[in-house]
N, C-alpha and C positions, 0 to 999 in steps of 0.2 A: 347875709346873716340877719340883717334887720327885718327883712321880709318874713323870715321864719318866725321871729318873735311876734310880729304883728299878727300873722295868721294864727299862730298858737294861742295868743292872748284872746283873739276873737272867738276861737273854738272853746276855750276854757270858760269865757263869759257866757256863751250860749249853753254850755253844759251845766253851769251853775244855775242859770235861769231855769233850765228844765228841772233840775233837782228842787229848786225852790217851789216851782209850781206843782211838782209831785207832792211835796210836803203839805202845801196849801190845799191840795185836793182838786186843783184845776187841771184835769188831765188833758183837756183839749189844748191848752197852751203848752203843757209839757211836751206833748207830741209835736206841736209846731216847732218848738225849739230843738227837739231831738232831730227833726228833719233838717234843720239848719246845721246842726253839728255834723250829720252824715254827709250833707251836700258839700260843706266846706272841707271836711277831712278827705273825702274822695276826690274833690277837685284838686286839693293840694297834692295828693298822691299821684294823680294823673300828671301834673306838671313835673313832679319829682321823677317819676318813671320815664317821662319823655326826655328829661335832661340826662338821665343815665343811659338812654338808648334802648329802653324796654318799650318798644313801640306798641306791641300787642297788648301788654298790660296797661299801658297808658290809655289806649282806646277803651278798654274795658272799664277802667276807673272813670274816664270821662263820661261813658254811658251811664254808669251808676250815679255819678254826680248829677247828670241831667235828669235822671229818674227821680232823685230826691228833690230836685228843684221843682219838678212838676208836682210831686206829692206835697211839697210845701204850699204851693198855690191851691191845691185841692183842699188841704186842711184849713188854710186861711179862708177859703170860700165857705167851708162848712161852719167855721167859727163866726164869720160875719153875717151869714144868711140863715 
């Protein structure tokens, strides 16, 4: 149960950071934090589906999580360079 709260808190913090950057007008950072939210939420869903026995759905969510992690590094590279 404590793991759920920790992951949920991290997702909420990343979502709030994204919202703050949208309000400030820094859309590159907003997109960066949105990819963090999607990567974390899909990764959590993959673990949750696997625990429930939904193997095919877990693989799909893991793939989506990996996609958003790759996109995170692409956006980070765009921001830094």
